[in-house]
Each structure stands twice: as C-alpha cells, then as structure tokens.
N, C-alpha and C positions, 0 to 999 in steps of 0.2 A: 515626691510625686513626679511622674514623667508621662510622656506620650508613648503609648504602645502601638507600634506599627506591625501589622500581621501580614506576612507574605505566604505564598502558596508552596514554595520549595526552599530548602536551605540555601541553594545557590543564589536565589533571588534576594534572600535576606542579606547575604554578603555583599551583593552588588549595590543594593539600596543603602546599606550602612556606609559603604565606601563613598557613594555619590553624595550623600547628605552630610557626612561628617565634616566639621571644620578642622578637625585634627585627625588623629588616627583612631579608628574604631577600636574599642576594647572588647575583645572576644571572650565570653565566659560561657559556662555550660551548666545545665542541671541534668544530672543522670546521663551525661553524654550528649545531650541535646544542645546545640549551640545557639547563642543569642548575642546581640551586639549592643553595647552602650556607646552612645555618641552625644555630642552637643552641637546644636545648631542655633546660633544667636544666643538667646538667654534660655533656650528650651532644652531640657534633658530628654533624650529619646532612647527607647529600647526597641530594637528590631528583632522580632521573633518569627519563627517559621512553622508552617504546617508541613505535611508531606502528602499533599493532595487532600482528599476527603478525610476528615477526622471523624465524621459522622456518616452513618448510612441508615437507610430505612429498614425497619423490621416490624414484625407483628408485636403489638403491645403485650399480648399474652399468647404463649405457645399452647395451642389446644389440639395438638395432633395434626394428622394429615387431612386437612379439611379445605374446602373451597366452596363458594367464593370467600376471599379474605379482603377486607377493606379497612379493618381497624389497625392502622399502622402508625408508627411514630419514628422520629429520629433518635438513634442511639449511638453511643461511641462505636466507631468501626471495629475497634479492638475487642469489644464485647460481642460482636456479631460473628466475626470470623477469626480463626486462629491466624490465617495468613496476614491479617491486618493488626496482629498483636503488637508489632513494632510501633504502631502509631500511638499507643497509650502514653508513652513517655513524652511525646510531643504535645499531646493534649494536656497532660499534667503540668508540663512546663509553662504553657500558655496560661493555664488557670492560676498558677503561682504568680506569674508576672503580672497578671491582670489585677491582682489584689492591691498593688501599689500604684496603679495607673489612674490618672484623672482625665485622660483623653485617649480616644481610640481611633486608629486609622487603618482601613483595609487597603492592602496593596497587592491583592491577589490578581491573577490574570483578569483582564477586563472583558469577560464574556459571561454567558449564563452559568457555566460550571464554576468559574472563579467567583462569581457573585454568590452562588449557593454556598460554596466553601466559606467565604467571608461572613455571610449572614449567619450561618450556623455557629461559627466560632464566637461571633459577637453576642448573639442572643442566648446560646446554650452554654458556652464555656465561660464567657465574660459576664453574663447576666445583664447585658445592656440592651436597650431598645433600639439604638441607632449608633452610627459611627461616621467618621469622615471617609471619603473614598478617593483614592489616587487612581488616575487613569493614564496609562502609558502603552506604547506599542513596541518600545525597545528598552532593554536594560542598559542603556548607555547613560553616562553621567548627565549630559545636558537634558535628556528627556526626563530623567528621574527628578532632577532639580525642578524642572518646569512643572512636572506632575504634582510634586509636593507643594509647590507654591500656589498652584491653582486647584488644589484638592477641593472637592465639594463637601458641604457640611452634612450630607446625608448619604446613606447607601443608595445605590441605584435600585430602588425597590421594584419597579416593573421588570427589570432584567432578572433580579433575584427570584421574584415570584414566578416568572415564566420558567426559569430553570428548575425551581422546586416543583412546579406543576408537572414538568416533564419527568422528573424522578418519580413522582406519585403515579403517573400514568404508566410508566415503564414497569414499576413494581406491581401495580394492579394486574396488568396484562401478563407479565412474565410469570409471576407466582401462580396465578389462577389457571392460565392455559397450560403451563408446564405440569402442574399437579393433576389437571384433568387428563392430559395425555398419559402421564405415568399411571394414573388410576385405571385408565382404560386397559392398559397392558396387564395390570394386576387382575382386572376383572376377567381377562382372557386366560388367566391361569399361569402367568409368568411375571417376571419383574425386569424392568429396564427403565432407567431414568431418561425421560424425554423432555425436550424443551422447545418452546417457541416464544415469540414475544411480539410486541406491538408493531415493530418494523421487520423483525426477523421473518415472520410468516409471509407478508407481502413480498419481501425481497426474494425468498425462496421460490415463491410462485412465479416471479419474473423469470428466474433461471429455468424453472421446470417448463414454463410455457415455451421458452426458446428451444429447450431440448425436444419437446414434442413437435415443434415446427420442423426441426432437423430430421427427426425420425419419420415424420409423415411426408417429408418432402419427396416428390417424384421428379427426377430430372427430366427436362425436356431437351431433345437434341436440336442443335442448330449448326449451321455451317458458315464459315468465314473464308474469304478468298484473298490471299496475299500475293502481291507481285514484288519480287525482289530484283533489283537491277542496279546499274551503275551509270553515272552521268558526271561529266566534268571531274574525273578522277575521284569521285566519291560514291559511296554506296547509298542506296535508298530502299526503304521498305514501305510499301503503300498497300492499303487495304481497300477493298471494294466499297464504294460509297454507301451501299445498302447496309453495310456492317454485318448484321446477322440475317442469314437466310433461314427462315423457319420451314420452308418447303424445299426439300433436296432437289426436286426437279428443276426449280428455278436456278439453283446453284449449278447443277449439271449443265444447264443450258448456257450459262455464262462461261463455264469452264470449256465447254465444247467450242465456243466461239474464240477463246483467247489462248488455249493451251499450247498451241504451236508457234505463237508469235515470238519473234526475237527482238522486235523494236516497239517502242512506245514513244509518245511525245508529251512534252509539257504543255498542258492546256492553259494553265494559270498558275502563277506564283505570287503569293501575298505575304507580306511581313507586317506584324502588329506588335508594337512595343507597349508594355504596360508596367505600372508601378506595383510592386509587391510590398505592401506595407509591413513595417516592423511588427513583431509580435506584441501582444499586450502584456502588462505585468502579471505576475503569478497571483492567483488566489490559491487556496489550499488544494482544490480539486485539480486544477491544471498543473500544479507542481507535482502532485501524486501521479498524474497521468504521464507527465514528461519524464519523471524519475524512473517510472516503469519502462517507458519506451526507450530511453537512452541507456539505462543501467540495469534494467531488470529488477529494480528494488520494489518490493511490494508496497502498496499504498499504506498499509499499517506501519511498516518499518520506516517509510519515508516520513510519516507524521512523527514517529518517535525520534528520528534523527533531527528533523526540523525543530522539534521542541527542545532537544538538547542544544542545538545551535543557538536557539533563542535564549535559553537560560545562561549560555556562555557569552551572551552579548553580541553574537556575530551576525544575526539576522533579526528582522522584526518579527512580531507575533505571527505565527503561522496559521492559526485557526481563524482565517478571515475569508469572507466571501467577496472581498473587493478586488477588482482588477484596475484600480486607479491609484496613482501616486500623487499626493498633494505637494505643492512647492514648499509647504511648511516643514517637510522632513529635511530640507537643505540638500538638494541634489549635488551642488558643487562641492560642499564640504565632504559629503560621502565619497565623491570621486577623488578628491584630494587625498583622502585617507587610503582609498583603494590603490592610488598611484604608488604608494609605498610598498605594495606587494608586487614583487618583481614580475610574477606571471601575468599580471594585468596592466603593468605600467604603460606599455606601448599603446595598448588599446585606449586606455584612459586619456593619454596625451591627445589622441585624435578627437575624443569627445570634448575635452576641455578647450580645444582650439575653436570649437563652434561658438558663434556669438550668442546663440540662445539655446538653452537646454529645456526641451519640452518632451515629456514621455508620450508614447502613443497609448493613451489610456483606453481601457475597454469599457464596456457598458455596466458591468456588475459593480455594485457598491455594497458597503457594509458600514452601518452607522458607528461602529465601535473602533474599527481599525482600517488602515490603508492596505494596499496590496503588499505582498511580501517583498522585502528588499534587504540588501546587505547593509550593515551599519558602517563598514569600513575598518572595523577593528581587525587587526592581524590575527588570523587563527594560529593556534599552537597545539601541537600534539593531537591532531585529528586523526582518526583511523581512516582506512581507505574508503569506506562507504560514506563516512561523514564528509570527506574531501569531495567525493563525487556530487553529493547533494549540494554542498556549499558552492561548488564550481558552477553548477547549472543555475543556481540562484543568482550568482554574480553576473554570469554571462547573459542571462535573461534580462536582468536589470540594465546592463549596458546596452543591449540590443534595442531596448524600447526607446532609447534616446537617439538612435542612429537613423540615417537617411533610408528611405525605401530602396529596395533592390530594384534594378531595372532589368526586366526580362523581355525576351523577344520570341514570339511564336511565328514560325514560318509554316505556311500551308501550301502544298503543291498538289495540283490536280493533274493526274497522269491519265492520258487517253490511250487506251489500248483497244483497237477495233471498236471504237465508240463506247467502250465500257470505261467508266471513270473510276480510277483508284485514287485514294487520298493519302498523302504522307504528311505527318505533322511532327514537328520537332521544336522544342523550346530550350533556349539557352539563356544564361545570365550575361547581360551586357555590363552592368555595374553591380558589384556585390553588395554595396550598401551595408545593411544590418547583418548580412551573412557573415561578414568578417568578425563581428563581435560575438556571434552565437556558434561559431565553429567549436567543436566538431559535431554539434547537435543539429545542424541544418541537414535535413534529409530531403533533397530536391533532385529530381531526375534531370540530367542534362543530356539533351539529344540535339546535336547540331546537324542540319541537313546541308548538302553541298549547294553552292550558289548556282542558281539556274535562271534562265530567261524563258519566256514563252517560245514554244516551237523547238526548244532543245530536244535532241533525240536521246532517249534512254535505252541502253542496251539491256534487254531483259535476260536475267540469269535463269529464273524459274518462276512459275506461277503455281501456287499450292492451294488446294482446298483443305481446310482444317475441319475435322470432325470434332465438335465440342458439345457440351451439355450444360444447362443451367446448374448453378451451385446452390446448395442449401445455405440458410443464414449462418453467419459465423457465431461460434460460441463466445460468450463474454470472457474477457480477461479480467484479472483482479482490478485493473484500472478502468476498463470500459463499464463494468457493473457499477462502480462508484459514480461515474458520470450519469448512468441511467437512473440511479436512485436520486441524484440531485435533480435531474430533469423532471422526475415525477414528484419531487418535493417529499421524499420519504427519508426520515432520519435527519441528522444534522451533519455539517461539514466535519465535525469532530468525531461523530459516532459511526459513520458509514463503513469505514474500513474495519472497525471492530465487529460490526454486524456480519460482514462478509466472512471475516476470520472465524466467527462463531459457527457459521454454516459448515465450514471445513471441519472444525473440531467435532461437531456433532455427527459427521459422516453423511450430511445431506448433499454435499457437493464434493468434487475431487478434480484434480488435474490443473495444469497451467492454463489451458483453455478450459474454463470452468464447465464441468459436465455434472448435471444432476445425477446422483446415484439412484439406484432403485429405491432406496429408503426415502430419499428426497422426493422422488416422483410419487411414490405410494402415499407418503405423508400428505402431500398437497392434494392428491386425488381423493384421499379419504376425508380430509377436512372440507374440501369443496363439495363433496357428496352429502355430508351430514351437517357441517357447521361452516358454511362458506365465508361468514363474516370474519373468521379468524385470519384468513389470508386475503381479505378485501383491502386493496390499497386505498380505495375511496374513503373508508372509515378512518384509516390511519392518517391520510392527508387532511381530512376534516379537522382532526385534533391538532395537527401541525399548524394549520391556519388559525385555530383557536389560540395557540400559544403565541403566535405572532400578534394576535389581538390583545393578549395580556401584556405583551411588551409595549404595545401602543396605548395601554390603559383603557381599552375599549370594552373589556369583558373581565369579570371577576373569576379568580381561581376556583372558588367554590362552585360556581355555575358549571364550569368545565368538568370538574371532578364528579359532580353529581350526575351529569349526563353520561360520563364514562362508566360509573358504577352501574347505572341502569342498562347500558348497552352490554356490559360484560355479564351481568346477571341473566339477561335474556339469552345470550349466546350459550352460557353454561347450562341453562335450563334445557335448551334444545340438545346440548351435548349429552347430558345425563340420560336422556331418553334412549339414546343409541350407543351408550358407553361400551357395551360388550361387543357389538358389531365393529365399532371403531377400533377397539383393542385387538380383535382378531386380525384385522387387516394390517394394522401397524406391526404386530408381532411377526406376522409372516414376512413382511418387508424387512424387518430387522434381521431375521435369521438369514434371509437370502443375501442381504448386504454384508453381513458379518462374514459369511463364507466367501463372498467375492473378494473382500478386502484382505482376507488371510491366505487365499490360495495363491501359491507361487508358481505352480506348474507341475508337470510330471516329474516323479522321482527319478533321477538319472541312474540310481543304483538298481532298484527292483523293476523299474519300467512299468509297474502296475499302479502303484498308489500315486497320490499327489503330495507334494511338499506344502506344508501349511505353517503359518506363523503361530507359535505357541508361547505362553508365558510360564515361567517356572521360578523356582526358588532363587536361582542365580541370574534371572533376567530373561529376555526373549531369545528364542531359538527357532530354527526351522526343522521340522520333523516330518517324516512320512506318515500318512494317515493309515498305513497298513501295519503299524506297530501292534503287536510284537513280531509279526511275521517279518517286517523290515525295520531294522533298528537305526536307520539313517537319521542322524541329528547333527545340525550345524549351528554353532553359536552365532548370534547376531550382535552387532555393536550396541553398546548401552548408551552411547552419546548421540544417538540420532533416531528419528522416527523412520521406521522401515516399512516400505510399501511395495507391492508387486510392480515390477517394471513391465510385465506382460510381454516379455521377449526372452529368447534363449541366447546364451553366449555362443557366438559363431565359432569360437576356438575349441571349447571343451564340451559344449552341449548342456551345461548346467543352467538352471533358471537364473535370471538376473533380477536384482531388486534395486529400489531407489532409496538412498539414504538422504533424509531431509534434516539439515542442521540449521539452527537459528542463525539468521543473518548470512547464510551462504546459499549458493546455487545448489539445487538437488544434484546428487551424484549417483550415476548408475554403476553398479559393480557386480561381478560374478560371485555366486555363492561358493564356488570351488576355491578353497585356499591354495590348492596346488595348480591352479590354472596358469598356463604359460604366459598369459597376458600380465601376470603379477610379478614376473621375473625380468629384471632389467638386463638387456644384452649390451654388447659392445664394451667400450672402455669403462662406462659407468658400472656395468655388471662385473667386470674384472676387479675394479677397485672395491666394490661391495664385498666380493668374496675374500679379497685380501684383508679387509678390515675385520670381517667375521672370523678369519683364521688367526688374527693377531699379527699378520705380517706387516700391516700398515697401522700406525697409531696416529690419531689426530686428537688434538685438544678441543674440548667443548668451547666454542667461541663465546658462549654466554656466561658460564660460571667460571671458566678458566681453570677449573679444578678437575672435573671429570673428563672421561675420554669418550669419543664418538664410538658407538656400537651399532651393529645392524640388528634391527628388530623387524618383526612381521606381524601383520594383522590380516583380517579378511579383505582389507582394501589393497594389500600388497606390502612390499618391503619399504622400510624407511629407516633413517638414521635417528638415533636418540642419544641423550647423555647417559653415561653409566651410573650417574648419581640420582637418577629418577627414583622417587618423586621429589627429592630435594630440589633438583633442577629439572625443569620440564621442557627443555629445548628439544625441538624436533626439526627434521629437514627431509623433504622427499628426495628420493634418489635422482630424479630427473632435474632437480633444481641445481643451478650453478651458483657458486658463492655460498653465502650463509643467509639464514632467515630466522629471525628471533621470534618465533611463534611459541605460544604456550600450549601445553597439551590440552588444557580446558577448551581452547578455541579450535585447535586444528588436529586433535588426536586422530591419527589414521585408524 
C-alpha cells in the first residue's frame, strides 16, 4: 500500500517526486503515461499526473437539439470530445494506481480550477469521499517539502464547490444560449453555428458600446496657442494658460495681440521635486498588460507562457489576484539565486547591499497565492518570447524593492504682452527603481533651460493650432482584460480566453479591438429582444454568489436553482421572437462574411473583387467574376489570412495579413512576382548564384544537405535541399545562420 499524490500536469509530477524523494525517484509508466515511485521516511509514495481536466460536463442523455438543458453530469473528457481523447490513458492510469493506494493527496494548482480537477479525480476516478490537500505557490523543492509537511487532511471544499458551480453556470448559459441563437438562424431558413456565454455576451456588449460611442462621436473644434522661443542657450515651448479655446474669436483676439512680438519675459519659475514610487508586484492582469505594452504579446499567450514558466519552476503561480509579496517567500534567498544569473548580477548586488528589503506592495490581495515572483532557478532553453516574459517578471520583482525615483517638475510662466504662456518640463534627478526596470520604463524626460524671474525670452514664433476633440480609444487585448476585471466579469484565468473567443467567432477584429458588423448586430438584436443575455449586472450577480460560496455563506444548490429560473425565463422570451432574431442575425452574418473575405479589386480584370475561398487544396484568393476572369492565387496554409484593406504601392495588388500563432501579424502582397519580394544588391547576387549552382553552401543544421533558393508568396528564402528531412530555413536578409524549423517559420 502507498500514498497516491495526484498532480495537474506531468511536469508538476516530476518536480514533486524529485522534491519529496529521499533517494532518486523511480520513473515508470502505464501505456506511456509516466508516474513516479518514491520513499519519504517510512512511507511509500506514488506521484501520478493528470493533463488538466480529466472530466467535463455533458448532458446525461442526448435527446437532440433541445433547450433549455439542465440535466448534466461529469463525464470523462475523452468520452465527450475527440480532441480530449488523449486524456483517457491518464485517467485509466490513475484508476489503476488508486486500487493499491490507502491514502490520497491532491497536489493540483491551488485555485478553483485545480480544486475542481482534484475533487473530480478523487470522487469519480478514485471513488473516495475526501483526500489530503497540498498548497504551494512555486514548484521549488523547499516550497514543495513545506507543502507536503503541512498538507491539510481535507480538500478545500468551498474552493472546489465554487469552481464546480462556475462550471455548471458556464455550461447552462453556454449550451442554452448558443443553441437558441443557432436555432433562430435555422428558423430564418439557414444554418450557422452561433455562440455566446455567461461572460462572453456582456464582454461583447462592452466592446460594441465603445464602438457605438466612436461612431456616434462628433468632433468639437478647439484652438491652442503655442509660443516657441529661446532663453539662456536653451529652447522653450510654452502654451497659453487657457489651454483650449472653444471660441475661435477669443483665440484670434490673443493672436492679434501677440503675433508680432519678438520678446517675452519670465514672470515666474518654480521647481517641485517629488518621489515616484516603485511599481507594485505583478498580479496576472498587470503582467498581461505589461507584457502586451512592452513586447506586444497577447494576454492569452502571456498566460500560457507564464504557466509554462511556473511548471518549469522559474516563477510562482501566475493565476493570482495579489499584488503583495510576503516575507515568507524569502526575498534574500531568491536574490542570492538570481545573482548567479549574469544578466541580473549587478542589479542584485545593489539590492543586497541594502540593510532592509521591503517590497512596495499594492492593495490587491489573493487568499491563495502571493503576487508573481521569480524563484531564482536559472532558466535553460527558453524560447525568445518566454525569455521576454521571464525578464519582465524578474525586473518587476527587483524594482519593487528599489528606492523611489526622484523627479523634478519645472514650471515657467512666460509673459508676452500680458498674455501668460506656461512651459512645463519634468526630468529625473535620481533614477531609483528605473535602473532595475529598464528598458521597460516609459517616462518622458523634458528638461527646460535654467531661468530666473525677468529673464528675456527671444520669441521664434507663435502658432495657433487648429484641433478637435478625439473619440474614445478602442480597447486593446490588454485594456479589455483590465475593463472586465474592473467590472468583475469572468476570472483572472478566463478573461483572456473569453476575448479570444470573440475574435474566433468573428464578433471582433483588429489589434485595436473593433466590433464587427456581426458583433454589433448580435448585441443590438439581443438587446432588442432578450437584453438579459448581455446584461453584465446578472453576470456580476452570479460572480458575487460564487465568492459567497468560497466564503461558505451560500449553498451551491441555491445559486444553481436561481440560475435555472433566470435562464428559463430568458429563453421563454427568446422563443417568442425566435424567427425575427434569426433573420437579423443571418443578415449580419452574411454581411460580415463578405467583409472578412473581400480583399479588394481584382488587379487583372479591374472589374471583379478578389475574395478568399476554400478549396480541396486549401485557401486561395479568386476573382468573383469567374469564369469571365480566372485569376486565382494560392494562400499560405500555415497562417490565418485576413484582408489588410490596403494596396501594394509597388505593384497595385491587394495586400493581406498573415497571422501565425505566437508571431506578430505580417502584411504581404498577393503578387508572387512583386518587385518587393526580390532581394537586390549583394544579397540578391548571392541568391542568384546559389540558384544557378555557382555557389554551394552546406546546410549549417544537418551538415548533409546544401542550401538552395526557394520562393513562396512571402518572397524568396533559403532552405535545405534535404527538406522535409531537414527543415532549416533562412530569410535572405538575415546575416549569419538561424536554426528555425519550417513548422514555426515557414515563409
């Protein structure tokens, strides 16, 4: 007999086994699924792993396309979806190992999702009513040993129950509303799978409301007057103290008074120093926002990378709402470990020279986990994007312990014919925490020349600027996450996934998130007929109920019964107007489909439009005047192609955007013979020589093949002659070598 420890992922099982073993863990497997045998004291332990959720919710009995549906239960994920088929062998392995176990410990991530995963495995796979619970925030040896030594004798039932309630609510809302929307399209005489959900609907409404604000916005003109001059060998730019003139006559009056003046005088010069406090530690949302600001990495990808860094033991648990670091994590020990990483050693030395290490903690807390921090373990074999996220985490951690930056603002009042103009400039006196957070510090430095009262300013010119008010900005993938958090919609772990779903469904598009016609019409239609589907108040109400479940103030059954009643009433109203809803949604679908597939005028016949089509051999662009015009251009199969809504300035062909997973979107011309795709100069000469066989180069990766010149719709590139055996590629403009694989970087 032995104790069975169950982890959430294979990597976590390996880390826990290595941490707890008094000798070397024995790795074995069942049907290719790894598990570990270890001994700790007099206790034999087996560490097994899941692969995330091994169970999912599904209808108890499939009775066709019906709604509302509330009769659901947990089933093995592999039985629900083919995509989850791989999880069956993990579930079977745990079931086999459970038969010989006499004690069970759950060591999944300590949050609602992890607790649901653990609870389902214990109750459904192991057939037990309860189990021990390990709680940890990093997968480092000291933390894991402490977590095992202090494990609780019971599962965290309030956390597990709140998580399970969330799954039930999401399933109730998702399946019923999505089936209702799809059914309405069918009632209108067509077919299109539609979806919405408990948080998805309100999230879309927020974006649509912003889009409507932008479209309804009417700019209001205003005028600003700027004085540019020189004083004490320095330039100065000052703006009239009124700032914005909403009446042009007032601005003209001032301009008439000062326009020919060549001299002005300093009326007043003041300096004010202030401390700019160090930033607070990262919670998940601020990490996602900063990763997007600094590196352009989407919130969804940032979470994925952070999770990978966590399971590799490099950072603490990322799904946290806390902006506070406790001294229990051992600040000094972490810094001593980071000191061994050459890139951070000098900065760490400065911090370790301080007498006291105290972080500038923020206000937000999380009962389960501290803010995100590096463990100090040296990273190995990180890819470029993982390095970027890791670097921003380490530098944020260091900067929170640093001294405030000292900045100085200088304000100069300039008198020109009794009209006062104000110049302001702020500069950094002492960098403080800036040193530790470079290059991510984005602070404007503007130093004004030193002046005294009555100094004479030589006026270079005085300009009246015609301006107008600007519409609200569209949300970015990062700012919409922040807005959802502010409104208490979704969770820290699900918000980025919700936004990604809106993109996948065609409800929104663009880097600056723009609601598509389909998104706008969907919200308008639902607001018109069944407004509660997109009502954020109803969603927030249930979010608050789940917090009460966590606090053991309300029962799961009460919340679920209320939700069933609300959904039933909403769907009752929906069915009364089903056909009208379907007609409006169908029209929006067709309009959006055409907009997303239209690439622009056909450059060959000049009459038709090039549109994205799907065929037996993949996607291609073709003229809609076929067969009159037979223009057809193949499109890359390794990227999502969208219209760029612009024309190539070189050849006049439409341009498109290629979106590849984990990479920045790339614009390119559809014309394979476009001059922009041919390399000129020395690189071009070498490429031609390689193509003709006059120059031979060995493949730097496999050392067997030769470098050959290839071409694609993106342009020319070098590749190995032994492809697909060797998938080395190199872009022509690249100097040196680059060991990329065709799967990741195929031009």
